[in-house]
N, C-alpha and C positions, 0 to 999 in steps of 0.2 A: 705142499702146494707149491706149483710155479711161480717164479718171480713174476709181479705184476707188472703189466705194460707201463711204459714211463708215463702216460697220462693220469694212471691211477697210484701212482708211487710217491713215496715221500721223499725220494732221491737219497734214501739213506737205507743201504741194505740191511743193516741190522735191525732197524726199527720195521722194516717191511717185514721181515722174518717173524718178528714178535707178534705183529698185527695179525699176519696169516696163521700164526699158531692159535691165537684167542679164538679164531672162527671155526677151527676144525671141528668141535663137538656140535656144531649147530647145522642141521638141515642137509642138504645136498650139495653138489659143487657150486649151483648157481647162488643159493642162498648164502653160501660161504663167502662167494664172491662179491655179493652185494653188501654184506655186513663188512667185508674188508674195505670196500670202497667208502663205505660211511665213516669207518673209523679213520681212514687216511683224510677224508675231508675235514674231520674234527681236528687232526693233527696240523693240517694246513691252516686251519684257522689260528691256532696258536702260533705258528712259525710266521704268519703273515702280521702278526700282531693286531688282530681283528679289534674294533673298537668294543668297549665293554656293552655298549646298547645293542650292538649287532648280536653279540654272543646271547645276551639276554632274550632277544627276540626268537633265535635258533633254538636255544634251549627250552624256553617255553612252548614252542610249536611241536618240538620232538617229543617232549613229554606228555603233551596233549594228545597227539595222534597215538603215540604209544598206549596210552590207557585206553583211548576211545577204540582202537583196534582190538584191543584185549575184550572190552565189553561187548562189541558186535559179534566176535569171532564164534561164539555157540549159535548164534542166530543167522550165519551167513547162508544157510540153505532155504531160509525163509524169504518170500517175496516181501517187499515193503514200498509204501508209498509215502513220498515226503509231502506233507500238507502244509501249505503256507496261507497266512491271512492275518489280518489285523488284530492286535492285542488289545484294541481299544473299543471292540463292538461288544455290545451287551447281549444277553439272552433275548432281548426283544428285536434285534435285528433280523432281518428275513434270512440272511445268509447261516445265522448261528444253528437253527435246526437242520438246515442242509448240510453242514460240515459234520454236526454229530450223527446224522443218519448215514452219511458216507462213511465215517469211521467204522459204524457199525456193519455196514454192508461188506467192507473191506475185510474185517475181522471174519466175518461168517464164510468169506471167500477164502480163508486161509493166510490172508496178508497180515503184516503189522504196519502201523503207522508211526511215521516219525514227524514231530513238529518241533517248533522252537521252544515248546515247553512253558510258554507264559500263558495269560488269559486269553479271553476273546475266542476267536477263531480256533486258536490252538488248543484251549481247554475244550471246546466243543468237540474237536476231532478225537481228542483223547477220551472224552466222555463216551463217546460212540464206540471206540476201539475197546476201550477197556483197559484198565492197568496192565494186565499180563500181555497184551498185544501192543503196547505203546512204548516208543523212545522218546526221550527228550534231548535236544540239544540247545540247552540254555546259554545265552550270551551274558556275560558279566558286564552290567551297565549300572550308572548311578540311579537308573530309574527303570521301571518295567522288567526288572530282572528276575523278580520272585517267580519260581517254578509253580504251575497250578496244582491245585491238590490231588488231582489224579495221579500225576507222575513223582510229586514231590518225595524225596528220600527214597525212591524205587532205585535199584542198582542200576537200571537201564537210563537214568538221567545222568547226562554228561555236561558239565560245566566248561564252556570254552571261553577263553581269554580273547582270542582273535577271530574276527569275522571269516578270514580265508581259510583257517582250520575248519571252522564249523561248515562253510559252504563246500569244502572239499567232501567232509563227511556226508553231508546231505546227499550230494551226488553218488559218491563211492558206494554207500550203503543202501541205497534206495534203487528201484527198478521203474519208478513212475512219479511224476510231479503233477500235484493237484492245487491250483491257485484259486483261492477263495478271495473276495474284496479285501484289500490291504494298502497299506502305505509304501513308502519308499523301500522298506524291507522286503516286502512281498514282491514288488516289482524288481528289485535286485536280483533276489533268487530266481524269478521267473526268467528274466533275461539271461542270467547264468545258464540256465537249463536250455533255453532255445540256441544260445551260441555254442555250447558244448555240443549238442547233438547236430547243429548246422555244419560245424568244422570238423566233426568226426572224433573229437577230443574225449567224447563219451560215447558208450554204445546207444545204439537207438533206444529210445523209450517214449511212451506216452505221456504228453505235456497237455494237460487239460485246464482251461480257464472255466472255473464253475461259478454260477450266479444263481440266485434264487429264481424260482418260477416268475417270468416277466421282468426279471430284472434288467438293468441297464448297464451296470457297473462296467463291464468288458467291452460292449459294443463300440465305444469310440476308440479304444485303443485297438481293436481288430481292424476297424475302419482306417486307421491311421496306417497299420500295416499295408493294408492293400492299397491305398490312394498314394501314400509317400515312397514307401519302401520298395512294394513291388512294381508299381507303375513307373516309380522313379528310378528303376534299375539297380537299386541298391540291394535288393535280394532277388533270388531267382523265384520264379512263380512256384516251383516244386518245393520251395521252402515252406509255403503256406502249409505243406503236409505235416509239419513238425508239430503243430498244435491243433487242438480241437476246442470247441467251446461246448458246455453242458448247462442246461437249466434246471437240473435236479440231481439229488444224490444218486438215484438209479442210474441216470443217463450217464453220469461221470464214472461211476463204478462200471458199468457195462463196457465205456469206451476203453478203459484200463483193461479189464480182463480179456476183452476181445483181441487186444494187441498181443497177448500171449497165448491165445487159443490154438495156434498151430505153431507160430514161431516161438521158439524157447531162448535162444541166445546166440552170440555170434563168438567167433575168434579168427585173428589173422594167423595163418601158417604160410610163412614166405610171403609169395606174391598171391597166394589164394585167399579168398574169404570163405569162411566155413559158417553157413547158417544151420544151427542146431533146431531141429523140428521136434514138437511133442508127437507127432505121428507122420508116416510117409505120406507123400502127395499121390494122387492118382495118376495112372499111366497116361502119358501125353502131356502132362503138367510142365515139365521142364522144357519142352518144345515151345509151348505157349510162352512161358515166361522169357525164354531166349528172344523170342520175337518182339514180345512188348517191352522188354528192358535192355534191347541191344545197346542203348546209349551208356549203360553202366559198365559195359564189358570191355576192358582193354585188350582182350584177345578171347578166342575160344566161344564156348557155350556154358549154360548153367547145367550141371550134372547133379543127379541125385545119388548119393553114395553113403558109406559107412564112415565111422571115425578115422581119422589120419593118424598115422603111427605117432606124431608130434604131439597129438593130444593125450597121449597114454598117462598124463599127470592128472588128468580129470577122470578118474575111473567111474564116477558116479554117473557122467555124461555119455558113457562109452556106447551105450545101447541105442541112443537116439539117432534117427536118421539124419542125414545132412544133405544140404545144397551146396555145392562147391563151385566157386567160379572166381575168374580174375577180374576183380572190382578196380574201376579207374581211380577210386579214392578221391572223387571230386564232388559228386551230385549226392550228398548226404540226405537230402530232400527227398530225392528219388529213391533212395535206398528205403526211406520209410514207406514210400508208394509201393515198393517191392513186398515190403513185409504185409502191408495191407492185403495185397492181391494174394500172398500165400495164404493169408487166413481165409480169404474168400474161398479159395480153391478147397 
């Protein structure tokens, strides 16, 4: 392997060569490069005399994520919904049977359900989804940390030390977010999902606030979004497209499944945004989309096409049709609008 650029070097040629040699057996050149950079970073931690506390944080986080990635890897091709809600709600709460029915509907649709693995709404979601279709991301706390009996001792139960690694896994490994009535933790995860989609740091996803029929739990929050954030100019009006509200398990499941009815996934290739589709759009659709979503384009038009050469590393998606255009990377709420419009077409 060629000598690393100065930025990723230990500044010791002999050590750089040893590190590069360690990574040769693994993956392709890009994988080897990434592994090399990680090892160089570890070396720098020692060379910089990093504090023991800092090393403990990084060590625990790396081990936690390494283990979690290995557990999720066999299920990467299965769609998953991250379900959040209070651990303190009993079976008598109106939202409990809704969460259970929602988990059941998502399993029936071929999805898996990820929850925080505790009791309450999380247990309800797992009861509906069933053990085989459930993942648990438990957080180790001095209270409320016991895994519910549906997921307890399952190989798909992952115990997390840190909230930040747990939150990363919830987003990275899921394709939708369902928020049931809950406390600070539920709100934290919900705002994380909204922020990541709004800023483009996460791929577009459906984010659904779910309440029981006739419920009023989420209405004040959504009213706050409109009156204070949108009307106050703190978010764009198009950012309201990032989330939906549902008053039944059926409505919540339908909202999520509809999001992926035509749209499949996306990828950036250079300055192009490639939207992979479940099936081609009808003739004339791209002209309509170009006209309706001209504000998303930094140049050119929206074109329908096939996989680009740079996408060869994802052979399972090769046959999917594409929409290809130059996205301004600014209006991610409008990008959600575009996905909804594609699904309508």
